N, C-alpha and C positions, 0 to 999 in steps of 0.2 A: 360657836360663832355668834357674835353679838348681832342685834337687830341692825345696827348701823353698818357693820361689816357686810351683812347679808345684802342690804340694800345697795351698797356700793358694788358688790359682786354682780348683782342683777344688771346694773347700769353698764358696767364694764363688758359683760357678756352681750348685752344688746348691741353695743358698738361693734364688738368683735364678730358676732354672728352676722350682722348686716354686711360687714366688709367681706367675710368669707363666703356668704351666699352670692354676693355680686361676682366674685371670682368664678363661680360656677356658671358658665354660659348656658342659659336656659332660653335661648332665642326661640320664639314661636312665630314662624312665618305664616302659619295657617295651612302649610303643606306638610304632610307627614314626612316626606323625604328630607326636608331641610329643617325640621324642628328638632331641637337637641336639648339634652341636659336635664329634663324634668325628673327622670328616675334618679340621676346622680344627686340632685338637690333633695329629693324625697329621702334618699338613703342617708344623706347628711343629717336631715332633720330627725329621722328615726334614731340615728346613732346618738345624737345629743339627748333625745328624750329617754332612750334606754339607759344611758349612763346614770340617770338619777332614779331609775326604778319604774318608769312607765313601760307598758307593753303596747306599743303602737300597732295599729292595724294599717297594712299597706294594701292598696287596691289599684289595679289598672283596669281601664274600661274595655279591654280587648284589643286596643291598639298598643303595641309594645312600647314601653318606655314612658307612657303617660301616667306618672305616679301621683297618687293621692295618699295622704296620711291622716289618720284620725286617732285621737286619744280622748278619754273621758276621765275627769277628776271628780270623784264623788263629793257632794256638798253636805252640809249639815241637815238641810231640810230636803229629803228625797221626794217629798210631795209637791214641792214647787216646780214650776217649769224650768228646764235647764236653759243656760245661756250658751249660744254658739259664738266662738271667736274664730273668724276665718280669714285666711289670706292666700294669695296665689303665688306659685313659685316661678311661673313663666314671665318672660319680658318680651317687649317688641324688639325688632332688629336695631342694630346700631352700626354705623360706618365709622370705624376707628380713625379714618383720615380726616374726619370733621371735628374730632374731639381734641381738647387740650390735654386730657389724661385718657389713657386707654379705657374704653368703656367697660372692660371686664377685669380691670385691675383691682377694684375695691380699695383704691388708694385712700389713705387717711392723711390729708395735708391741708394746710391753710384753714384748719378748723372745720373741714367738711369730710364726709365720706363720699367718694366719687364713684360713679359708674352707672351703667344701665340697670334700672331697678331700684336705685337709691331711694326714690320717692314712690315708685310704682312697681312692686310695693314691698321690697325686701327689707325696708326699714321696719315696717309693721310686723313682718314675719320674724325678724330678728328680735324685736321687743317682745312679741308674744312668746317666742321660744324661750327667751331669758326668764320671763315672768313665770311661765309654766314650770320651768326647771326649779326656780326659786321656791315655788309653792311646794313642790314635791320634796325638795331637799330639806326644807324647814318644817315639813309636816303641817302646812297650812290647810285648814278645812274651810273652803269658801261657803258662803251662805246657801248656795244651791249648786247643783251639778254644773260643771264647766266642760264643754266639748270644744276641743281645739282641732281645727281642720286646716290642712295645708294642701292646696288644690292645684291641679294642672289646668292648662288650656284656657284660662280666663281671657287672655288677649285675643282669642279667636272665637269667643262666644261660649266656651265652656262645654262643648260637645263631649270632650273626653275628661271633663272634670265635674263641675257642679251639676250640669244638666244630666249627665249620665248617672251620677250618684243619686240624684233626686228620683230619677226614673227607675233605677235598678237596685239601689241600696238605701231606700228611705228609712230603713231600720236604724241606720247610723244617726239619724236625727230624732229618734224616739224621745218624746218628752220635751223637746226644744220648743220654746215659745217665743224667744227673742234672739236676735243675732246682731253682732257688731263686726264691721269689716272696714274696707278702705275708703279713702277720699272724704274724710271728715275729721274733725278734731284739731285741724291746723289753725294757727292764730292768724288774725287779720288785724292790722293796726288801723283803727278807725280815727284815732287822734294820738297826740304825743303820749298821753298817759292812759289810753284806753285800748285794750286788746279784747277782741271778741273771738271766740273759738267756734268755728262752724261745725255743726252736726248735721250730717246728711240725713234727710227724712224722705227724700224722693229722688227719682232719676227718670230721665226720658226713656221711652222705648227705643230699641234698636231695630231698624228695618233696612237690611242691606238688599238692594234691589238690582236685578239684572234687567237691562233693557235690550231688546233685540228687534232689529228692523231688517226686513227682507226686500230685496230688489231683484233686478234682472242682471245677471252677469254679462260681461261684454269686454270688448277691446278698449283699452285706455285711450286710444287715439281718436275714437269716434264720439260724435255727439250722443249723449245718453240722458234720457229723461226719467230714468227709474233707478237712481244710484242710491244703494243702501247707505253708503257712507255719508252722503249729503243729507239724506233724510234723518239719519241718526244724529249727526252733528247739530242740525237745527233743533231737534227735540231736546238734546242735552243742553244746548245753549238756553232754550226757553226755561227749562227746569232749573238750571244752575243760577239764572238771574232772577228767578221768581222770589218774591218775599211773601211768606205766609203771614197770616194776620197775627197781630199781637193778642196774646191770651194770658191773663194773669191767673195762674192756678192758686189753690189754697196755700201751697207750700211757698210759692214765690211771694204771695201777699204777706205771709207770716214773716219771711225774711225782710221784706221792705219795711214792714211795720216795726220790726225789731231794730233795724238800723235807724229809722226815724226816731224811735223812742230813746236810743242811746246817744244820737248825735244831733238831732234836730234837722237833719237833711231831709228835705221833702222830695218826693218822687212824683212829679207832675204827670198826670195821665195823658196830657196833651203831647208830651215829648218824653215818654218813658225811657226809650233807648238813650237819649241824651242825658237824662238825669242819672241813669245807671252808670254812665261813663265817669261820673264823679267818684266812683268807688275805686278808681285806679286799676291795678292789674286784676283784681277780682271781677271787674266788669266783663272780662273775657268769658268767664264761666256764667255769670248771672245773665249777661246779655243773650246768651244762647238758650236760656230757659224761658225767654219771653215769647218764643214762637217756635213752630216746627222748622226743621232745616232739611235740605236735600242737596248734598254736595257731590257732584260727579267726581269720581276718583280713578276710574280705569276706563280705557278705550281699547277695543280690539277689532281689527278688520283687515282683510286682504292678506295675500301671500306673495304678490309680485307687483312691481311698479307699473306694468302695463296691462294689468288685469283688474277690471272693475269687479269686486266681489259681490256675491249674491246675498251675503249676510254681514251685518255689522252689529257689534255688541258694546254696551257700556255698563259699568257698575256704579251705583249711586249709594252713598252713605246717608240714609235718612234717619233722623232722630225725631221722635213724635212725643208730644206732651201727653200727660195723663188725660184720658177722656176724649182725645182728638183723633182716634184711629179712623173712624168712619168719615169724618170731615176731611181728613188728610187724603184718604183714597179718592174721594170725590174730586178734590183739587188736582190730584195726579191725572185723573181721567180728562179733566178739562185742559190741562197743560200739555199732555202728551198726545192726545188724540187717538183715534181708533187704529192707526197703522203701526203703533209701537207696542210690541208684545212685552208683558211684564212677568217677571218670575222672582219670588222672594228667595234670596239666598239664605238669609238669616232673619228670623222674626222673633224678637224677644220683647216681652211686655214692659210697659212703664211700671214703676213701683212708687207707692206713696203711703206714708203713715203720718200721724199727727205728732206734734212736738210736745208731748206730755207724758206723765206716768212716772213710776218709781225709777225706771232705768234712766230716763232723762235726768231726773234729780240726782241719781248716783254719779252720772257722768259729769254733771255740773259741779257737784261737791268735790269730786276728785280733781278737777281742773282748778277750782278756786283755792283748794288747799295748797296747791303748788304755785299758783299765781294769783295771790290775793288781789281783789279788785277786778279780775277778769269777768267776762260775761260769756254765756253760750247763746248761739243763735241758730235757728234752723235754716237750711237752704236746700235747693234742688241741684243735683249733679246733671250736667248736660250729657255726660257719657253714660257708661253702663258698667256694672260690676256683677260678681257672682250672686248678689242679692236677688237678681231676677229669677234665678232658679230656686233659691232658698225660699223666697217669698211665696212661691207656688204651693208650698207645704203649709201655708197659713202662719208662717213665722214672721213676726214683726221685725223689720230690718232697719238698721241705722249704720251710717258711716262714722266711725270714731277711731281714728289712728292719731292720737294726740301728739302734737308738735308745737313747741313755742319757737316762732320764727323771727329772724331779724326783720325790722320794719321795711328795710330797703330791698329785701329779697323778693324777686318776681317768681313766687313759688309755682303758680299754675303754669307758667311757661316751661317748667322743667319736666312736666309729664310728657313722656315720649320725645323730649327735646334733646338737643346736643348739650353736652356737659352737665347732664343730670347729676345732682348732688344733694345731700342733706346735711345740715349742720350737726356736728358731733353733740353739741350741747342740747340740740333739739331731740335727738334720740335718747339721750340720758333723761331729759325731762319727760319724754313720752313713756319711758320705762317706769318712771316713778308714778306717773298718773295712772297708767294701765294697772300697775300693781295695786295701787290704792283702790281703784275702781272695782277690780275683780274681788277684792277682799270685802266689799260692801254692797255689791250689786244684788 
């Protein structure tokens, strides 16, 4: 097989695998009884790897069906630290009634691959799988060991995936010094002739918080001055409408400085949120990295219309900037007051590294080789990824799932959104970049 034919096959397989993985419903509801498909997807991945000679390791955390897959490809320099390439197999729920195309069809039409997980993150899994197979098939020996990991449960915090593996099977990460995963490497059109590719170097901490208020139970027809629902509603309203202070972290400053250097756009400290809005759709993500956030997402109280309950609860999705944990908790105390009980449902740390080093240079070189004139810029993700667990092992983590996107595509809106889709050409481009990157990293 010629080099050109092999490259074309890798790109074809990246598109095929993305589509086929989407067809496997791996909905993660956060509840064991209604989470499906991770083992099926893991078995699919293992089958594709075994076809070309890998001997994949399959692991479950003890919860049936929560499948994780690892393989290691030895590199030329076994003394160098290994590189981990990781992706998750689960997706968030999707209501088919809201979609133009069935969310688990994996349909390829109008130049896109459609379905839940197309961008989060079965496109990267498909590209990784295709490149890993190509290396094995062609006898490629990378510069250093490559560890490929396909993980469960990322969408619910990784308790049955990355978190469990780090706590119970850290040996799988032996020798790994750096890692690349999702939500980075996608292009942003800063001008008609200027594309920048975002590389994630940081992400906010995740803190899912349960609030609980107690009151006196009673009859709904009577005057009642100790109503748990009323007190909770007031506390949730205070928290949900609160604006935490603006904080420009090192990673956000590096992003803003990069954009200014490339475009001349100034970010006035006097109205930083307004200046960020000039970035268009990307402002949705960048704006959320300028401050901590606390968004109420769930309310629970009562069991009958005429009974005032003694307990009311709410869940709040908090996202905390690096270095802000103590200050964030002090503000929570002030906003909520002493009568609101707090319980952390999930608490995962922020992650931050610098935008420098040989790995960054290799990512940049691979992008520029496929898109001459492009630039790479660092940014912080407002959400979270499996990097939170992986980082705890001292591994330096980046988000790099390369995609060259149409200038008019509101890409960030597709994450967990209706009609999630990824351009076919972007997946083919990403497979080429990832292949080049892993040959030189």
